C-alpha positions as CSV (number, residue, x, y, z in Angstrom):
1,M,99.8,71.2,98.3
2,S,101.8,73.5,95.9
3,I,105.6,73.4,96.1
4,D,105.4,77.2,96.6
5,E,103.4,76.8,99.8
6,N,104.3,75.6,103.3
7,T,102.2,73.3,105.4
8,L,100.2,76.3,106.6
9,G,99.2,77.3,103.1
10,V,101.4,80.4,103.2
11,V,103.0,81.2,99.9
12,R,106.8,81.2,100.2
13,G,108.4,84.5,99.4
14,R,105.1,86.3,98.7
15,R,105.4,89.9,99.6
16,A,102.8,92.5,100.3
17,A,102.4,95.6,98.2
18,R,104.6,97.6,100.5
19,G,107.5,95.2,100.6
20,L,106.6,93.2,103.7
21,P,105.7,89.5,104.0
22,I,101.9,89.5,103.9
23,S,102.0,87.2,107.0
24,S,104.4,89.3,109.0
25,T,103.3,90.3,112.5
26,G,103.4,94.0,111.6
27,A,101.3,93.5,108.5
28,R,98.8,91.4,110.4
29,S,98.5,94.0,113.1
30,L,98.1,96.7,110.5
31,R,95.3,94.8,108.7
32,Q,93.6,94.2,112.1
33,A,93.8,97.9,113.0
34,R,92.4,98.9,109.6
35,A,89.5,96.4,109.7
36,A,86.1,97.9,110.1
37,G,85.0,98.0,113.7
38,A,88.4,97.1,115.0
39,T,90.3,100.3,115.0
40,L,91.4,101.1,118.5
41,G,89.7,104.1,120.0
42,T,87.6,105.2,117.0
43,G,84.4,104.1,118.7
44,Y,84.9,107.0,121.2
45,L,85.5,109.4,118.3
46,G,82.4,108.1,116.6
47,L,80.3,108.7,119.7
48,G,81.6,112.2,120.1
49,A,80.9,112.9,116.4
50,A,77.3,111.5,116.8
51,V,76.7,113.9,119.7
52,I,77.9,116.9,117.6
53,A,75.7,115.8,114.7
54,G,72.7,115.4,117.0
55,L,73.2,118.8,118.5
56,Q,73.5,120.4,115.0
57,A,70.3,118.6,113.9
58,V,68.4,119.9,116.9
59,Y,69.5,123.5,116.1
60,G,68.7,123.1,112.4
61,L,65.3,121.6,113.2
62,V,64.4,124.5,115.6
63,F,65.5,127.0,112.9
64,F,63.3,125.3,110.3
65,L,60.3,125.2,112.6
66,S,60.7,128.8,113.5
67,H,60.7,129.9,109.8
68,L,57.8,127.7,108.5
69,A,55.9,130.8,107.5
70,D,58.7,131.8,105.0
71,Y,58.4,128.5,103.0
72,P,56.1,128.6,99.9
73,S,55.9,124.8,100.3
74,V,56.7,123.2,103.6
75,A,56.1,119.6,102.6
76,P,59.5,118.9,100.8
77,A,61.5,120.3,103.7
78,L,59.4,118.5,106.3
79,V,59.8,115.2,104.5
80,A,63.6,115.8,104.2
81,W,63.8,116.3,108.0
82,L,61.8,113.2,108.7
83,L,64.0,111.1,106.4
84,Y,67.1,112.5,107.9
85,I,66.0,111.8,111.5
86,A,64.9,108.3,110.6
87,T,68.2,107.6,108.9
88,F,70.3,109.1,111.7
89,V,68.4,107.1,114.4
90,G,68.4,103.9,112.3
91,T,72.1,104.1,111.6
92,A,72.9,104.7,115.3
93,A,70.8,101.7,116.3
94,L,72.3,99.5,113.6
95,V,75.9,100.4,114.5
96,T,75.1,99.8,118.2
97,I,73.6,96.4,117.6
98,R,76.3,95.2,115.1
99,G,79.3,96.5,117.1
100,E,80.7,99.5,115.3
101,R,80.4,97.9,111.8
102,L,78.8,99.4,108.7
103,T,79.0,97.4,105.5
104,G,79.4,99.0,102.0
105,S,75.9,98.1,100.9
106,V,74.3,99.7,104.0
107,F,76.5,102.8,103.5
108,A,75.3,103.0,99.9
109,V,71.6,102.9,101.0
110,I,72.4,105.6,103.6
111,G,74.1,107.7,100.9
112,G,71.1,107.4,98.6
113,V,68.7,108.5,101.4
114,L,70.9,111.5,102.2
115,V,70.9,112.5,98.5
116,V,67.1,112.5,98.6
117,V,67.2,114.6,101.8
118,V,69.5,117.2,100.1
119,A,67.3,117.3,97.0
120,L,64.1,117.8,98.9
121,D,65.6,120.5,101.0
122,F,66.8,122.3,97.9
123,I,63.4,122.0,96.3
124,A,61.8,123.6,99.3
125,I,64.2,126.6,99.5
126,A,64.7,127.2,95.8
127,P,61.8,129.7,95.5
128,L,63.4,131.7,98.4
129,H,66.5,132.4,96.3
130,D,68.8,132.4,99.4
131,V,70.4,129.0,100.1
132,G,72.7,130.4,102.8
133,A,69.8,131.8,104.8
134,F,67.3,128.8,104.6
135,A,69.3,125.6,104.1
136,T,68.7,123.3,107.1
137,A,68.3,119.6,106.4
138,S,71.0,119.7,103.7
139,V,73.5,121.3,106.1
140,A,72.6,118.6,108.6
141,V,73.6,116.0,106.1
142,G,77.2,117.2,106.2
143,F,77.2,116.8,109.9
144,G,75.5,113.4,109.5
145,L,78.7,112.1,107.8
146,L,80.7,112.8,110.9
147,P,80.0,109.5,112.7
148,I,80.4,107.5,109.5
149,V,84.0,108.8,109.2
150,T,85.0,106.2,111.8
151,L,83.2,103.3,110.1
152,R,84.0,103.6,106.4
153,P,87.2,104.2,104.4
154,A,88.3,107.8,104.0
155,R,88.0,107.7,100.2
156,E,84.2,107.0,100.5
157,I,83.7,109.9,102.9
158,V,85.8,112.2,100.6
159,V,83.6,111.3,97.6
160,A,80.4,111.9,99.6
161,T,81.7,115.2,100.9
162,G,82.8,116.2,97.3
163,V,79.3,115.4,96.0
164,L,77.7,117.5,98.7
165,L,80.1,120.4,98.0
166,V,79.3,120.3,94.3
167,A,75.5,120.2,95.0
168,F,75.7,123.3,97.3
169,V,77.9,125.3,94.8
170,V,75.6,124.5,91.9
171,M,72.5,125.3,94.0
172,V,73.9,128.6,95.1
173,L,74.9,129.6,91.6
174,V,71.5,128.7,90.1
175,T,69.1,130.1,92.7
176,T,70.9,132.8,94.7
177,P,71.8,136.3,93.4
178,L,75.4,136.8,94.4
179,T,76.1,140.3,95.8
180,A,78.5,141.7,98.4
181,D,75.8,141.1,101.0
182,T,74.9,137.5,100.1
183,V,78.2,136.0,99.2
184,P,79.6,135.7,102.8
185,Q,76.5,133.9,104.0
186,Q,76.6,131.5,101.1
187,L,80.3,130.7,101.7
188,S,79.6,130.2,105.4
189,V,76.8,127.7,104.8
190,I,78.9,125.8,102.3
191,A,81.8,125.6,104.7
192,L,79.5,124.6,107.6
193,A,78.1,121.7,105.5
194,V,81.4,120.5,104.1
195,L,84.2,121.3,106.5
196,P,83.2,119.1,109.5
197,S,83.4,115.8,107.6
198,A,86.5,116.9,105.8
199,V,88.3,117.9,109.0
200,A,87.1,114.8,110.8
201,T,88.4,112.5,108.0
202,S,91.8,114.1,108.3
203,I,91.8,113.7,112.2
204,V,90.7,110.1,112.1
205,Q,93.3,109.2,109.5
206,R,96.1,110.7,111.6
207,F,94.7,109.0,114.7
208,R,94.7,105.7,113.0
209,R,98.2,106.1,111.8
210,M,99.4,107.1,115.3
211,V,97.7,104.0,116.8
212,Q,99.2,101.7,114.1
213,V,102.7,103.1,114.5
214,E,102.5,102.7,118.3
215,L,101.1,99.2,118.1
216,D,103.8,98.3,115.6
217,R,106.5,99.8,117.8
218,V,105.3,97.9,120.9
219,L,105.4,94.6,119.0
220,V,108.9,95.3,117.7
221,Q,110.1,96.4,121.1
222,S,109.4,92.9,122.5
223,N,112.4,91.6,120.5
224,V,114.8,93.6,122.7
225,T,114.9,91.0,125.4
226,Q,115.1,87.9,123.1
227,P,118.1,85.6,123.2
228,R,120.9,86.1,120.7
229,F,119.3,83.7,118.3
230,A,115.6,83.3,118.4
231,V,112.5,82.8,116.3
232,G,110.2,85.7,115.8
233,M,106.6,86.1,116.9
234,L,105.2,84.8,113.6
235,A,107.6,81.9,113.7
236,S,106.4,81.0,117.2
237,D,102.9,80.9,115.9
238,E,103.8,78.7,113.0
239,L,105.8,76.4,115.3
240,A,102.7,75.9,117.5
241,R,100.7,75.1,114.4
242,L,103.3,72.7,113.1
243,D,103.6,71.0,116.5
244,L,99.8,70.5,116.6
245,A,99.8,69.0,113.1
246,A,102.7,66.7,114.0
247,E,100.9,65.6,117.3
248,K,97.7,64.8,115.4
249,L,99.7,62.7,112.9
250,L,101.6,60.8,115.5
251,D,98.5,60.3,117.6
252,G,96.7,58.8,114.5
253,V,99.6,56.4,113.9
254,A,99.7,55.4,117.6
255,G,95.9,54.9,117.8
256,G,95.7,53.0,114.5
257,D,93.6,55.6,112.8
258,V,96.5,56.1,110.3
259,P,97.5,52.7,108.9
260,L,101.1,51.8,108.3
261,P,102.7,52.0,105.8
262,L,101.6,55.6,105.3
263,A,99.6,56.4,102.2
264,P,101.4,58.6,99.7
265,K,99.4,61.7,100.5
266,V,99.9,61.3,104.3
267,A,103.6,60.6,103.8
268,S,103.9,63.7,101.7
269,Q,102.3,65.8,104.5
270,A,104.6,64.2,107.1
271,A,107.6,65.0,105.0
272,S,106.4,68.6,104.6
273,L,106.0,68.9,108.4
274,A,109.5,67.6,108.9
275,T,110.9,70.0,106.4
276,E,109.2,73.0,107.9
277,L,110.4,72.0,111.4
278,R,114.0,71.7,110.2
279,L,113.8,75.1,108.4
280,H,112.6,76.7,111.6
281,L,115.4,75.1,113.6
282,I,118.0,76.4,111.1
283,E,116.5,79.9,111.1
284,G,116.5,79.9,114.9
285,R,120.3,79.6,114.7
286,R,121.0,82.4,112.4
287,E,118.3,85.1,112.8
288,T,118.9,87.6,115.5
289,W,116.4,89.8,117.4
290,L,117.2,92.7,115.1
291,H,116.4,90.7,112.0
292,H,113.0,89.9,113.5
293,A,112.5,93.5,114.6
294,V,113.0,94.8,111.1
295,T,111.2,92.1,109.1
296,E,108.2,91.9,111.4
297,S,107.6,95.6,111.4
298,E,105.2,97.3,108.9
299,Y,107.2,100.5,109.1
300,L,110.8,99.5,109.7
301,G,110.5,96.8,107.0
302,R,109.8,99.4,104.3
303,S,112.7,101.7,105.1
304,V,115.4,99.8,106.9
305,T,117.9,97.5,105.3
306,L,119.8,95.2,107.7
307,V,123.3,94.0,106.8
308,D,124.5,91.6,109.6
309,P,126.1,88.5,108.0
310,S,127.8,87.5,111.3
311,S,124.7,87.9,113.4
312,L,126.5,90.4,115.6
313,A,123.3,92.1,116.7
314,G,122.7,89.3,119.1
315,L,125.7,90.3,121.1
316,L,124.3,93.7,122.1
317,A,123.0,94.0,125.6
318,P,119.3,94.9,126.2
319,P,120.0,98.6,126.9
320,Q,122.1,98.8,123.7
321,R,119.4,97.1,121.7
322,D,116.8,99.5,123.1
323,G,118.9,102.5,122.3
324,L,119.6,101.4,118.7
325,L,115.9,100.6,118.0
326,Q,114.8,103.9,119.5
327,A,117.3,105.8,117.4
328,V,116.1,104.1,114.2
329,W,112.4,104.9,115.1
330,L,113.2,108.5,115.9
331,L,115.1,108.9,112.6
332,L,112.2,107.5,110.6
333,G,109.4,108.9,112.7
334,D,110.1,112.7,112.5
335,S,108.3,113.8,109.3
336,K,110.0,117.1,109.4
337,S,113.5,115.6,109.2
338,R,113.0,113.3,106.2
339,T,111.8,113.1,102.7
340,P,109.4,110.5,101.3
341,G,112.3,108.4,100.1
342,T,114.0,108.2,103.5
343,T,115.9,104.9,104.1
344,I,118.3,103.6,106.6
345,T,121.0,100.9,106.0
346,L,122.1,99.3,109.3
347,T,125.4,97.5,109.0
348,L,127.0,95.6,111.8
349,G,130.6,94.4,111.6
350,P,132.9,93.0,110.6
351,V,134.9,92.7,113.8
352,T,138.6,93.1,112.8
353,A,141.8,93.0,114.6
354,S,141.9,96.8,114.9
355,T,138.4,96.9,116.5
356,K,139.3,94.1,118.8
357,S,142.3,96.1,120.1
358,I,139.9,98.9,121.1
359,A,138.0,96.6,123.4
360,S,138.9,96.5,127.1
361,L,139.4,94.0,129.8
362,A,142.0,92.0,128.1
363,G,139.8,90.4,125.4
364,R,136.8,89.9,127.6
365,S,134.9,92.5,125.5
366,V,134.5,93.0,121.8
367,D,134.0,96.2,119.9
368,V,131.2,95.7,117.4
369,P,131.2,98.5,114.7
370,V,127.7,99.6,113.7
371,V,127.1,102.0,110.8
372,L,123.8,103.8,110.1
373,T,123.7,105.1,106.6
374,T,120.7,107.3,105.9
375,T,119.2,108.9,102.8
376,G,116.9,111.8,103.0
377,I,117.7,112.8,106.6
378,R,119.5,116.1,107.2
379,R,121.9,116.5,110.1
380,N,120.3,119.6,111.5
381,R,116.9,117.9,111.6
382,V,118.0,115.0,113.9
383,T,116.4,115.5,117.3
384,P,118.4,115.6,120.6
385,A,116.5,112.5,121.7
386,T,118.1,110.6,118.8
387,W,121.6,111.5,120.0
388,N,120.7,110.5,123.5
389,A,119.5,107.1,122.3
390,L,122.7,106.6,120.3
391,E,124.8,107.3,123.5
392,R,123.2,104.3,125.1
393,V,124.5,102.1,122.3
394,G,128.1,103.3,122.5
395,E,130.5,106.0,121.3
396,Y,129.5,107.5,118.0
397,T,130.7,109.9,115.3
398,A,128.4,111.5,112.7
399,S,129.2,112.9,109.3
400,T,127.1,114.4,106.5
401,H,127.2,113.6,102.8
402,E,124.8,115.0,100.2
403,Q,122.3,116.1,102.9
404,S,122.3,112.7,104.5
405,V,123.7,111.5,107.8
406,M,126.1,108.7,108.4
407,I,126.6,107.6,112.0
408,K,129.4,105.2,113.1
409,L,129.1,103.6,116.5
410,H,131.4,101.5,118.6
411,C,129.4,99.0,120.7
412,I,131.4,97.3,123.5
413,V,129.9,93.9,124.1
414,D,130.8,90.8,126.1
415,N,133.1,88.5,124.2
416,P,131.0,85.3,123.4
417,A,134.2,83.3,123.6
418,E,134.4,84.1,127.3
419,S,130.9,83.1,128.1
């Protein structure tokens, strides 16, 4: 085992590209939400998209059959429709059997077949010199990308949509005389073929982001009811693993399967287990709920810096914790009130003699000063819900400096010396 890895094989100090520990709870949740076939709710979106694509295919097929007499050669268009229907049905069956999963290789095959469909349809309508009036199977290809939006990364759908757009534009310019009468119809058909998948991609991306943010927020919110000093969700998982490894080792020694004295390799593993357990015990006495809420969150971890050397966050009551966390989420969550470089520095303490004198009940309470220093957030864009959340934490004053907001709070908490 490398000296840079713990007993679980996790590299110490390794960070994800966005600044979070790659094994943090928030990062793991985000990876699971992004995994193919695991995104919450996108199966329903894919089903609705498949219904829309099917209805458009029926309309296009009926239009094609009703204009068979206009085609100089019907065979290419007919083959195009047969290929499209076979691909559509086959993809639907494959996704149903495999559980909303579509691999990259399968998508490449589907993309190749759809290219052939578009080419055959264009060959059939080229002699008619009016793409906007007679394109059918090629337009259906654009709708056929709708269900795939929920199964493949957005960049792949964008590339496929871009290729389809270029093909239509080139075909129109090469074969169709552009006049005041024909241009609107050509533009309408191009938009009909391209816009559905483009709009669907944007909607699905926003939906996924909404689900990821809400999932991350729910995970973080669970820290509100934690004790003053506690291990995080990830640390609990690691402790369970370490405990299992220690039990197996001790059981092997007790049963005689592991001879004494221990072999150098086994002794090294035992020492590593002991070191990891001691580290977790030490961390559990200095890391507060707020530390875990920030470090285990995919979104708070990128934008929030916590300064709490005295671990004063653990003194806050659950309603105060909830209000503070909600205020931070609201400050970061409103895209209209912030710039891409928005950050929040959350500083707790120090508790001084002057702040102690503010506390009531003859020393039974302590005033914990909390300062939220923001960058990229303007005062007039802070929502009323944010101020309501801050009121649950304590009395606050807000000031503005260079289009950023600084909020100072006085949190009255129980004196730990009295408990």
